[in-house]
All heavy atoms as TSV, in Angstrom:
chain	resi	resn	atom	element	x	y	z
A	1	VAL	N	N	83.818	195.548	69.215
A	1	VAL	CA	C	83.331	195.792	70.563
A	1	VAL	C	C	82.906	194.456	71.165
A	1	VAL	O	O	82.200	193.674	70.540
A	1	VAL	CB	C	82.126	196.757	70.569
A	1	VAL	CG1	C	81.563	196.913	71.950
A	1	VAL	CG2	C	82.517	198.088	69.994
A	2	LEU	N	N	83.348	194.212	72.363
A	2	LEU	CA	C	82.954	193.030	73.116
A	2	LEU	C	C	82.301	193.521	74.399
A	2	LEU	O	O	82.891	194.346	75.108
A	2	LEU	CB	C	84.200	192.209	73.442
A	2	LEU	CG	C	84.017	190.722	73.543
A	2	LEU	CD1	C	83.859	190.169	72.137
A	2	LEU	CD2	C	85.216	190.109	74.189
A	3	ARG	N	N	81.089	193.070	74.692
A	3	ARG	CA	C	80.376	193.512	75.894
A	3	ARG	C	C	79.822	192.310	76.625
A	3	ARG	O	O	79.292	191.385	76.017
A	3	ARG	CB	C	79.237	194.453	75.511
A	3	ARG	CG	C	78.484	194.926	76.739
A	3	ARG	CD	C	77.536	196.039	76.410
A	3	ARG	NE	N	76.825	196.434	77.603
A	3	ARG	CZ	C	77.262	197.312	78.489
A	3	ARG	NH1	N	78.394	197.916	78.293
A	3	ARG	NH2	N	76.571	197.607	79.560
A	4	TYR	N	N	79.956	192.358	77.964
A	4	TYR	CA	C	79.376	191.314	78.788
A	4	TYR	C	C	78.599	191.974	79.915
A	4	TYR	O	O	79.145	192.802	80.658
A	4	TYR	CB	C	80.459	190.399	79.373
A	4	TYR	CG	C	79.869	189.279	80.183
A	4	TYR	CD1	C	79.315	188.178	79.550
A	4	TYR	CD2	C	79.824	189.335	81.567
A	4	TYR	CE1	C	78.740	187.158	80.277
A	4	TYR	CE2	C	79.255	188.317	82.303
A	4	TYR	CZ	C	78.714	187.236	81.657
A	4	TYR	OH	O	78.142	186.221	82.377
A	5	ASP	N	N	77.312	191.657	80.012
A	5	ASP	CA	C	76.474	192.150	81.102
A	5	ASP	C	C	76.364	191.051	82.149
A	5	ASP	O	O	75.826	189.980	81.874
A	5	ASP	CB	C	75.089	192.542	80.589
A	5	ASP	CG	C	75.138	193.768	79.705
A	5	ASP	OD1	O	75.850	194.720	80.068
A	5	ASP	OD2	O	74.472	193.786	78.654
A	6	PHE	N	N	76.891	191.308	83.339
A	6	PHE	CA	C	76.817	190.337	84.421
A	6	PHE	C	C	75.382	190.150	84.887
A	6	PHE	O	O	74.977	189.056	85.247
A	6	PHE	CB	C	77.707	190.778	85.591
A	6	PHE	CG	C	79.171	190.699	85.262
A	6	PHE	CD1	C	79.824	191.782	84.700
A	6	PHE	CD2	C	79.890	189.546	85.481
A	6	PHE	CE1	C	81.170	191.721	84.381
A	6	PHE	CE2	C	81.231	189.466	85.169
A	6	PHE	CZ	C	81.871	190.560	84.613
A	7	ASP	N	N	74.648	191.237	84.916
A	7	ASP	CA	C	73.218	191.231	85.221
A	7	ASP	C	C	72.654	192.545	84.675
A	7	ASP	O	O	73.344	193.259	83.962
A	7	ASP	CB	C	72.948	191.054	86.726
A	7	ASP	CG	C	73.607	192.102	87.598
A	7	ASP	OD1	O	73.827	193.242	87.124
A	7	ASP	OD2	O	73.912	191.805	88.758
A	8	LYS	N	N	71.415	192.887	85.006
A	8	LYS	CA	C	70.814	194.112	84.455
A	8	LYS	C	C	71.427	195.386	85.048
A	8	LYS	O	O	71.183	196.472	84.560
A	8	LYS	CB	C	69.304	194.113	84.665
A	8	LYS	CG	C	68.890	194.229	86.111
A	8	LYS	CD	C	67.389	194.283	86.243
A	8	LYS	CE	C	67.023	194.555	87.694
A	8	LYS	NZ	N	65.628	194.855	87.861
A	9	ASN	N	N	72.260	195.235	86.094
A	9	ASN	CA	C	72.821	196.403	86.769
A	9	ASN	C	C	74.298	196.656	86.501
A	9	ASN	O	O	74.806	197.712	86.845
A	9	ASN	CB	C	72.615	196.285	88.283
A	9	ASN	CG	C	71.157	196.300	88.651
A	9	ASN	OD1	O	70.374	197.052	88.092
A	9	ASN	ND2	N	70.772	195.448	89.571
A	10	PHE	N	N	75.028	195.676	85.920
A	10	PHE	CA	C	76.473	195.856	85.762
A	10	PHE	C	C	76.974	195.190	84.492
A	10	PHE	O	O	76.654	194.026	84.239
A	10	PHE	CB	C	77.221	195.275	86.975
A	10	PHE	CG	C	78.703	195.482	86.913
A	10	PHE	CD1	C	79.241	196.733	87.104
A	10	PHE	CD2	C	79.545	194.429	86.630
A	10	PHE	CE1	C	80.614	196.933	87.017
A	10	PHE	CE2	C	80.913	194.614	86.554
A	10	PHE	CZ	C	81.447	195.870	86.747
A	11	GLY	N	N	77.763	195.934	83.721
A	11	GLY	CA	C	78.323	195.394	82.494
A	11	GLY	C	C	79.715	195.939	82.229
A	11	GLY	O	O	80.104	196.990	82.754
A	12	VAL	N	N	80.480	195.223	81.408
A	12	VAL	CA	C	81.831	195.615	81.035
A	12	VAL	C	C	81.932	195.561	79.513
A	12	VAL	O	O	81.406	194.643	78.886
A	12	VAL	CB	C	82.880	194.676	81.671
A	12	VAL	CG1	C	84.272	195.026	81.212
A	12	VAL	CG2	C	82.795	194.728	83.184
A	13	GLU	N	N	82.613	196.542	78.947
A	13	GLU	CA	C	82.777	196.621	77.498
A	13	GLU	C	C	84.235	196.884	77.176
A	13	GLU	O	O	84.907	197.658	77.867
A	13	GLU	CB	C	81.912	197.764	76.968
A	13	GLU	CG	C	82.037	198.009	75.493
A	13	GLU	CD	C	81.150	199.152	75.041
A	13	GLU	OE1	O	79.921	199.040	75.192
A	13	GLU	OE2	O	81.702	200.156	74.571
A	14	THR	N	N	84.750	196.240	76.135
A	14	THR	CA	C	86.112	196.486	75.678
A	14	THR	C	C	86.103	196.658	74.167
A	14	THR	O	O	85.253	196.101	73.476
A	14	THR	CB	C	87.062	195.346	76.106
A	14	THR	OG1	O	88.384	195.692	75.737
A	14	THR	CG2	C	86.682	194.036	75.483
A	15	ARG	N	N	87.018	197.472	73.673
A	15	ARG	CA	C	87.122	197.680	72.222
A	15	ARG	C	C	88.553	198.045	71.866
A	15	ARG	O	O	89.302	198.546	72.694
A	15	ARG	CB	C	86.152	198.744	71.735
A	15	ARG	CG	C	86.490	200.131	72.170
A	15	ARG	CD	C	85.537	201.198	71.634
A	15	ARG	NE	N	84.191	200.949	72.092
A	15	ARG	CZ	C	83.102	201.375	71.483
A	15	ARG	NH1	N	83.200	202.060	70.372
A	15	ARG	NH2	N	81.917	201.134	71.959
A	16	ILE	N	N	88.893	197.805	70.613
A	16	ILE	CA	C	90.184	198.189	70.066
A	16	ILE	C	C	89.912	199.018	68.813
A	16	ILE	O	O	89.134	198.604	67.951
A	16	ILE	CB	C	91.043	196.961	69.731
A	16	ILE	CG1	C	91.348	196.185	71.003
A	16	ILE	CG2	C	92.331	197.373	69.033
A	16	ILE	CD1	C	92.064	194.883	70.769
A	17	THR	N	N	90.524	200.208	68.741
A	17	THR	CA	C	90.334	201.087	67.599
A	17	THR	C	C	91.690	201.530	67.045
A	17	THR	O	O	92.705	201.451	67.729
A	17	THR	CB	C	89.515	202.335	67.981
A	17	THR	OG1	O	90.171	203.015	69.057
A	17	THR	CG2	C	88.115	201.971	68.407
A	18	GLN	N	N	91.684	201.993	65.811
A	18	GLN	CA	C	92.870	202.553	65.171
A	18	GLN	C	C	92.696	204.057	65.062
A	18	GLN	O	O	91.620	204.537	64.705
A	18	GLN	CB	C	93.045	201.985	63.765
A	18	GLN	CG	C	93.689	200.628	63.692
A	18	GLN	CD	C	95.112	200.613	64.179
A	18	GLN	OE1	O	95.390	199.940	65.139
A	18	GLN	NE2	N	96.010	201.335	63.567
A	19	SER	N	N	93.746	204.787	65.373
A	19	SER	CA	C	93.726	206.234	65.294
A	19	SER	C	C	94.997	206.704	64.581
A	19	SER	O	O	96.072	206.151	64.808
A	19	SER	CB	C	93.661	206.831	66.696
A	19	SER	OG	O	93.972	208.201	66.697
A	20	LYS	N	N	94.876	207.720	63.736
A	20	LYS	CA	C	96.048	208.265	63.053
A	20	LYS	C	C	97.052	208.826	64.062
A	20	LYS	O	O	98.255	208.651	63.905
A	20	LYS	CB	C	95.608	209.358	62.082
A	20	LYS	CG	C	96.742	209.921	61.245
A	20	LYS	CD	C	96.227	210.920	60.228
A	20	LYS	CE	C	96.151	212.266	60.891
A	20	LYS	NZ	N	95.867	213.369	59.981
A	21	ASP	N	N	96.560	209.481	65.101
A	21	ASP	CA	C	97.438	210.107	66.090
A	21	ASP	C	C	97.933	209.150	67.166
A	21	ASP	O	O	99.070	209.254	67.610
A	21	ASP	CB	C	96.719	211.274	66.773
A	21	ASP	CG	C	96.384	212.387	65.797
A	21	ASP	OD1	O	97.194	212.626	64.875
A	21	ASP	OD2	O	95.314	212.998	65.943
A	22	PHE	N	N	97.085	208.210	67.591
A	22	PHE	CA	C	97.416	207.368	68.743
A	22	PHE	C	C	97.654	205.901	68.381
A	22	PHE	O	O	97.853	205.076	69.250
A	22	PHE	CB	C	96.311	207.461	69.798
A	22	PHE	CG	C	96.096	208.864	70.275
A	22	PHE	CD1	C	94.921	209.540	70.001
A	22	PHE	CD2	C	97.082	209.522	70.978
A	22	PHE	CE1	C	94.722	210.839	70.432
A	22	PHE	CE2	C	96.898	210.823	71.419
A	22	PHE	CZ	C	95.716	211.488	71.146
A	23	LYS	N	N	97.610	205.555	67.086
A	23	LYS	CA	C	97.812	204.176	66.608
A	23	LYS	C	C	96.724	203.267	67.160
A	23	LYS	O	O	95.574	203.609	67.167
A	23	LYS	CB	C	99.217	203.680	66.948
A	23	LYS	CG	C	100.338	204.606	66.531
A	23	LYS	CD	C	100.494	204.649	65.036
A	23	LYS	CE	C	101.709	205.486	64.661
A	23	LYS	NZ	N	101.400	206.582	63.820
A	24	THR	N	N	97.086	202.118	67.684
A	24	THR	CA	C	96.103	201.175	68.234
A	24	THR	C	C	95.757	201.575	69.668
A	24	THR	O	O	96.649	201.725	70.503
A	24	THR	CB	C	96.653	199.739	68.215
A	24	THR	OG1	O	96.992	199.405	66.868
A	24	THR	CG2	C	95.627	198.751	68.748
A	25	VAL	N	N	94.465	201.743	69.924
A	25	VAL	CA	C	93.989	202.157	71.250
A	25	VAL	C	C	93.070	201.076	71.798
A	25	VAL	O	O	92.105	200.685	71.162
A	25	VAL	CB	C	93.225	203.495	71.191
A	25	VAL	CG1	C	92.739	203.894	72.578
A	25	VAL	CG2	C	94.097	204.596	70.589
A	26	GLY	N	N	93.386	200.574	72.997
A	26	GLY	CA	C	92.525	199.631	73.701
A	26	GLY	C	C	91.714	200.366	74.751
A	26	GLY	O	O	92.240	201.236	75.454
A	27	SER	N	N	90.437	200.060	74.835
A	27	SER	CA	C	89.545	200.737	75.781
A	27	SER	C	C	88.766	199.706	76.589
A	27	SER	O	O	88.361	198.676	76.061
A	27	SER	CB	C	88.535	201.619	75.043
A	27	SER	OG	O	89.174	202.583	74.267
A	28	VAL	N	N	88.556	200.024	77.863
A	28	VAL	CA	C	87.728	199.203	78.751
A	28	VAL	C	C	86.796	200.135	79.503
A	28	VAL	O	O	87.224	201.175	80.008
A	28	VAL	CB	C	88.583	198.396	79.754
A	28	VAL	CG1	C	87.700	197.616	80.709
A	28	VAL	CG2	C	89.540	197.469	79.027
A	29	ARG	N	N	85.507	199.782	79.558
A	29	ARG	CA	C	84.504	200.563	80.280
A	29	ARG	C	C	83.686	199.632	81.171
A	29	ARG	O	O	83.355	198.521	80.763
A	29	ARG	CB	C	83.527	201.243	79.315
A	29	ARG	CG	C	84.148	202.175	78.327
A	29	ARG	CD	C	84.300	203.571	78.912
A	29	ARG	NE	N	84.859	204.507	77.967
A	29	ARG	CZ	C	86.159	204.653	77.713
A	29	ARG	NH1	N	87.032	203.882	78.298
A	29	ARG	NH2	N	86.599	205.570	76.871
A	30	ALA	N	N	83.348	200.125	82.347
A	30	ALA	CA	C	82.440	199.407	83.248
A	30	ALA	C	C	81.270	200.338	83.541
A	30	ALA	O	O	81.466	201.527	83.802
A	30	ALA	CB	C	83.141	199.017	84.540
A	31	THR	N	N	80.063	199.793	83.474
A	31	THR	CA	C	78.849	200.587	83.692
A	31	THR	C	C	77.992	199.930	84.762
A	31	THR	O	O	77.778	198.720	84.735
A	31	THR	CB	C	78.037	200.693	82.389
A	31	THR	OG1	O	78.863	201.276	81.382
A	31	THR	CG2	C	76.802	201.545	82.574
A	32	ALA	N	N	77.522	200.747	85.702
A	32	ALA	CA	C	76.629	200.267	86.753
A	32	ALA	C	C	75.357	201.107	86.744
A	32	ALA	O	O	75.407	202.328	86.570
A	32	ALA	CB	C	77.304	200.366	88.116
A	33	ASN	N	N	74.216	200.456	86.908
A	33	ASN	CA	C	72.906	201.112	86.970
A	33	ASN	C	C	72.187	200.660	88.228
A	33	ASN	O	O	72.270	199.497	88.602
A	33	ASN	CB	C	72.029	200.701	85.784
A	33	ASN	CG	C	72.542	201.195	84.476
A	33	ASN	OD1	O	72.627	202.389	84.262
A	33	ASN	ND2	N	72.888	200.278	83.591
A	34	THR	N	N	71.473	201.574	88.828
A	34	THR	CA	C	70.615	201.194	89.941
A	34	THR	C	C	69.334	202.021	89.872
A	34	THR	O	O	69.376	203.219	89.564
A	34	THR	CB	C	71.320	201.359	91.305
A	34	THR	OG1	O	70.495	200.822	92.324
A	34	THR	CG2	C	71.623	202.798	91.623
A	35	GLU	N	N	68.203	201.372	90.103
A	35	GLU	CA	C	66.915	202.065	90.065
A	35	GLU	C	C	66.709	202.765	91.401
A	35	GLU	O	O	66.695	202.129	92.453
A	35	GLU	CB	C	65.786	201.072	89.782
A	35	GLU	CG	C	64.482	201.732	89.470
A	35	GLU	CD	C	63.443	200.773	88.903
A	35	GLU	OE1	O	63.635	199.546	89.010
A	35	GLU	OE2	O	62.451	201.252	88.362
A	36	ILE	N	N	66.580	204.105	91.364
A	36	ILE	CA	C	66.420	204.862	92.605
A	36	ILE	C	C	64.958	205.222	92.879
A	36	ILE	O	O	64.594	205.453	94.027
A	36	ILE	CB	C	67.310	206.121	92.617
A	36	ILE	CG1	C	67.075	206.988	91.386
A	36	ILE	CG2	C	68.768	205.737	92.724
A	36	ILE	CD1	C	67.864	208.276	91.345
A	37	LEU	N	N	64.143	205.298	91.844
A	37	LEU	CA	C	62.694	205.473	91.927
A	37	LEU	C	C	62.095	204.660	90.788
A	37	LEU	O	O	62.829	204.169	89.934
A	37	LEU	CB	C	62.298	206.946	91.777
A	37	LEU	CG	C	62.798	207.923	92.835
A	37	LEU	CD1	C	62.529	209.360	92.398
A	37	LEU	CD2	C	62.120	207.653	94.171
A	38	ASP	N	N	60.787	204.536	90.731
A	38	ASP	CA	C	60.163	203.820	89.620
A	38	ASP	C	C	60.559	204.479	88.299
A	38	ASP	O	O	60.316	205.668	88.096
A	38	ASP	CB	C	58.639	203.816	89.747
A	38	ASP	CG	C	58.147	202.889	90.846
A	38	ASP	OD1	O	58.925	202.017	91.267
A	38	ASP	OD2	O	56.993	203.055	91.275
A	39	ASP	N	N	61.207	203.709	87.430
A	39	ASP	CA	C	61.653	204.152	86.109
A	39	ASP	C	C	62.680	205.285	86.134
A	39	ASP	O	O	62.879	205.973	85.136
A	39	ASP	CB	C	60.467	204.549	85.221
A	39	ASP	CG	C	59.629	203.347	84.832
A	39	ASP	OD1	O	60.215	202.256	84.663
A	39	ASP	OD2	O	58.402	203.496	84.688
A	40	VAL	N	N	63.351	205.507	87.252
A	40	VAL	CA	C	64.435	206.494	87.351
A	40	VAL	C	C	65.693	205.751	87.813
A	40	VAL	O	O	65.686	205.089	88.846
A	40	VAL	CB	C	64.093	207.626	88.344
A	40	VAL	CG1	C	65.253	208.607	88.459
A	40	VAL	CG2	C	62.820	208.341	87.924
A	41	PHE	N	N	66.760	205.880	87.008
A	41	PHE	CA	C	67.977	205.112	87.255
A	41	PHE	C	C	69.176	206.030	87.424
A	41	PHE	O	O	69.310	207.032	86.723
A	41	PHE	CB	C	68.261	204.173	86.071
A	41	PHE	CG	C	67.195	203.152	85.863
A	41	PHE	CD1	C	66.052	203.446	85.141
A	41	PHE	CD2	C	67.331	201.885	86.409
A	41	PHE	CE1	C	65.069	202.496	84.951
A	41	PHE	CE2	C	66.351	200.935	86.231
A	41	PHE	CZ	C	65.213	201.241	85.503
A	42	LEU	N	N	70.053	205.690	88.350
A	42	LEU	CA	C	71.347	206.326	88.498
A	42	LEU	C	C	72.337	205.476	87.715
A	42	LEU	O	O	72.392	204.258	87.883
A	42	LEU	CB	C	71.747	206.406	89.969
A	42	LEU	CG	C	73.064	207.093	90.272
A	42	LEU	CD1	C	73.017	208.553	89.847
A	42	LEU	CD2	C	73.370	206.989	91.762
A	43	ASN	N	N	73.102	206.108	86.824
A	43	ASN	CA	C	74.019	205.410	85.944
A	43	ASN	C	C	75.424	205.954	86.157
A	43	ASN	O	O	75.627	207.167	86.163
A	43	ASN	CB	C	73.565	205.640	84.493
A	43	ASN	CG	C	74.497	205.027	83.494
A	43	ASN	OD1	O	75.545	205.581	83.227
A	43	ASN	ND2	N	74.110	203.908	82.933
A	44	ALA	N	N	76.414	205.078	86.346
A	44	ALA	CA	C	77.813	205.485	86.508
A	44	ALA	C	C	78.678	204.652	85.570
A	44	ALA	O	O	78.489	203.435	85.458
A	44	ALA	CB	C	78.262	205.292	87.946
A	45	THR	N	N	79.601	205.315	84.888
A	45	THR	CA	C	80.522	204.651	83.976
A	45	THR	C	C	81.944	205.109	84.265
A	45	THR	O	O	82.182	206.301	84.464
A	45	THR	CB	C	80.181	204.986	82.506
A	45	THR	OG1	O	78.845	204.586	82.233
A	45	THR	CG2	C	81.112	204.279	81.539
A	46	VAL	N	N	82.879	204.161	84.306
A	46	VAL	CA	C	84.300	204.468	84.424
A	46	VAL	C	C	85.028	203.741	83.302
A	46	VAL	O	O	84.602	202.665	82.869
A	46	VAL	CB	C	84.892	204.082	85.797
A	46	VAL	CG1	C	84.288	204.906	86.900
A	46	VAL	CG2	C	84.725	202.613	86.075
A	47	GLY	N	N	86.114	204.340	82.830
A	47	GLY	CA	C	86.825	203.709	81.733
A	47	GLY	C	C	88.269	204.144	81.635
A	47	GLY	O	O	88.688	205.125	82.245
A	48	VAL	N	N	89.019	203.391	80.842
A	48	VAL	CA	C	90.418	203.706	80.573
A	48	VAL	C	C	90.699	203.431	79.095
A	48	VAL	O	O	90.164	202.476	78.526
A	48	VAL	CB	C	91.375	202.903	81.487
A	48	VAL	CG1	C	91.262	201.413	81.243
A	48	VAL	CG2	C	92.802	203.367	81.323
A	49	ASP	N	N	91.482	204.319	78.484
A	49	ASP	CA	C	91.957	204.156	77.116
A	49	ASP	C	C	93.480	204.110	77.175
A	49	ASP	O	O	94.105	204.942	77.845
A	49	ASP	CB	C	91.532	205.337	76.241
A	49	ASP	CG	C	90.028	205.502	76.172
A	49	ASP	OD1	O	89.342	204.486	75.958
A	49	ASP	OD2	O	89.549	206.632	76.350
A	50	LYS	N	N	94.095	203.165	76.437
A	50	LYS	CA	C	95.543	202.986	76.524
A	50	LYS	C	C	96.116	202.657	75.157
A	50	LYS	O	O	95.590	201.821	74.428
A	50	LYS	CB	C	95.854	201.849	77.517
A	50	LYS	CG	C	97.315	201.558	77.705
A	50	LYS	CD	C	97.976	202.624	78.514
A	50	LYS	CE	C	99.440	202.251	78.777
A	50	LYS	NZ	N	100.333	203.343	78.622
A	51	SER	N	N	97.211	203.365	74.803
A	51	SER	CA	C	98.017	203.028	73.636
A	51	SER	C	C	99.463	203.348	73.983
A	51	SER	O	O	99.765	203.719	75.122
A	51	SER	CB	C	97.565	203.812	72.397
A	51	SER	OG	O	97.989	205.157	72.466
A	52	SER	N	N	100.350	203.250	73.004
A	52	SER	CA	C	101.768	203.497	73.291
A	52	SER	C	C	102.039	204.942	73.685
A	52	SER	O	O	102.978	205.209	74.432
A	52	SER	CB	C	102.619	203.113	72.088
A	52	SER	OG	O	102.261	203.903	70.968
A	53	ASN	N	N	101.237	205.892	73.231
A	53	ASN	CA	C	101.463	207.292	73.585
A	53	ASN	C	C	100.219	207.990	74.148
A	53	ASN	O	O	100.081	209.192	74.071
A	53	ASN	CB	C	102.003	208.067	72.380
A	53	ASN	CG	C	101.063	208.056	71.194
A	53	ASN	OD1	O	100.089	207.312	71.156
A	53	ASN	ND2	N	101.351	208.887	70.207
A	54	LEU	N	N	99.308	207.204	74.716
A	54	LEU	CA	C	98.080	207.753	75.294
A	54	LEU	C	C	97.637	206.905	76.480
A	54	LEU	O	O	97.625	205.680	76.406
A	54	LEU	CB	C	96.944	207.745	74.263
A	54	LEU	CG	C	95.518	207.948	74.802
A	54	LEU	CD1	C	95.293	209.418	75.097
A	54	LEU	CD2	C	94.486	207.435	73.827
A	55	THR	N	N	97.326	207.571	77.567
A	55	THR	CA	C	96.618	206.928	78.678
A	55	THR	C	C	95.550	207.918	79.116
A	55	THR	O	O	95.856	209.040	79.498
A	55	THR	CB	C	97.554	206.615	79.862
A	55	THR	OG1	O	98.588	205.740	79.409
A	55	THR	CG2	C	96.789	205.936	80.994
A	56	GLY	N	N	94.300	207.505	79.019
A	56	GLY	CA	C	93.200	208.383	79.396
A	56	GLY	C	C	92.226	207.675	80.309
A	56	GLY	O	O	91.952	206.490	80.136
A	57	PHE	N	N	91.748	208.389	81.297
A	57	PHE	CA	C	90.748	207.872	82.228
A	57	PHE	C	C	89.495	208.729	82.103
A	57	PHE	O	O	89.588	209.939	81.909
A	57	PHE	CB	C	91.265	207.915	83.669
A	57	PHE	CG	C	92.458	207.048	83.910
A	57	PHE	CD1	C	93.741	207.558	83.813
A	57	PHE	CD2	C	92.301	205.706	84.220
A	57	PHE	CE1	C	94.843	206.758	84.015
A	57	PHE	CE2	C	93.395	204.888	84.416
A	57	PHE	CZ	C	94.672	205.417	84.319
A	58	SER	N	N	88.334	208.112	82.225
A	58	SER	CA	C	87.094	208.869	82.141
A	58	SER	C	C	86.082	208.314	83.126
A	58	SER	O	O	86.172	207.160	83.550
A	58	SER	CB	C	86.516	208.798	80.723
A	58	SER	OG	O	86.191	207.474	80.391
A	59	GLY	N	N	85.135	209.148	83.465
A	59	GLY	CA	C	84.053	208.726	84.340
A	59	GLY	C	C	82.851	209.641	84.155
A	59	GLY	O	O	83.018	210.832	83.902
A	60	THR	N	N	81.672	209.067	84.235
A	60	THR	CA	C	80.439	209.847	84.138
A	60	THR	C	C	79.438	209.329	85.165
A	60	THR	O	O	79.443	208.158	85.520
A	60	THR	CB	C	79.792	209.772	82.750
A	60	THR	OG1	O	79.463	208.417	82.459
A	60	THR	CG2	C	80.699	210.326	81.665
A	61	VAL	N	N	78.596	210.218	85.605
A	61	VAL	CA	C	77.468	209.864	86.466
A	61	VAL	C	C	76.259	210.601	85.907
A	61	VAL	O	O	76.346	211.784	85.563
A	61	VAL	CB	C	77.707	210.283	87.932
A	61	VAL	CG1	C	76.489	210.016	88.785
A	61	VAL	CG2	C	78.922	209.571	88.510
A	62	GLY	N	N	75.150	209.892	85.774
A	62	GLY	CA	C	73.966	210.517	85.214
A	62	GLY	C	C	72.695	209.883	85.727
A	62	GLY	O	O	72.714	208.856	86.412
A	63	VAL	N	N	71.600	210.500	85.373
A	63	VAL	CA	C	70.271	209.997	85.719
A	63	VAL	C	C	69.536	209.690	84.419
A	63	VAL	O	O	69.546	210.488	83.479
A	63	VAL	CB	C	69.487	211.041	86.534
A	63	VAL	CG1	C	68.060	210.574	86.770
A	63	VAL	CG2	C	70.185	211.323	87.861
A	64	LYS	N	N	68.950	208.496	84.342
A	64	LYS	CA	C	68.180	208.095	83.172
A	64	LYS	C	C	66.730	207.897	83.605
A	64	LYS	O	O	66.459	207.272	84.627
A	64	LYS	CB	C	68.738	206.790	82.609
A	64	LYS	CG	C	68.019	206.322	81.362
A	64	LYS	CD	C	68.697	205.095	80.774
A	64	LYS	CE	C	68.046	203.877	81.368
A	64	LYS	NZ	N	68.483	202.620	80.748
A	65	ILE	N	N	65.796	208.450	82.818
A	65	ILE	CA	C	64.376	208.354	83.130
A	65	ILE	C	C	63.695	207.634	81.970
A	65	ILE	O	O	63.803	208.059	80.813
A	65	ILE	CB	C	63.747	209.746	83.328
A	65	ILE	CG1	C	64.445	210.477	84.459
A	65	ILE	CG2	C	62.258	209.606	83.595
A	65	ILE	CD1	C	64.076	211.935	84.575
A	66	ASN	N	N	63.011	206.541	82.272
A	66	ASN	CA	C	62.236	205.832	81.263
A	66	ASN	C	C	60.831	206.412	81.221
A	66	ASN	O	O	60.145	206.483	82.229
A	66	ASN	CB	C	62.153	204.336	81.594
A	66	ASN	CG	C	63.472	203.640	81.418
A	66	ASN	OD1	O	64.355	204.128	80.716
A	66	ASN	ND2	N	63.638	202.490	82.042
A	67	PHE	N	N	60.421	206.850	80.030
A	67	PHE	CA	C	59.082	207.415	79.875
A	67	PHE	C	C	58.119	206.359	79.431
A	67	PHE	O	O	58.403	205.459	78.750
A	67	PHE	CB	C	59.101	208.548	78.843
A	67	PHE	CG	C	59.882	209.725	79.296
A	67	PHE	CD1	C	61.213	209.901	78.910
A	67	PHE	CD2	C	59.309	210.671	80.129
A	67	PHE	CE1	C	61.933	210.990	79.321
A	67	PHE	CE2	C	60.037	211.774	80.543
A	67	PHE	CZ	C	61.362	211.941	80.143
């Protein structure tokens, strides 16, 4: 896994994995965070997985609360 955080609000992650069904799979994810209230964050992630017989896209949006 290789990850680079541009700042506290945006980061990119890449990884390469081996799978019996999909062989070598390369993945890239980008994550963005923004504080919407004190200790409450909106988090969004988008990503793509790619191999010779797989192309997958994903995305999530969530709320994170620091206690």
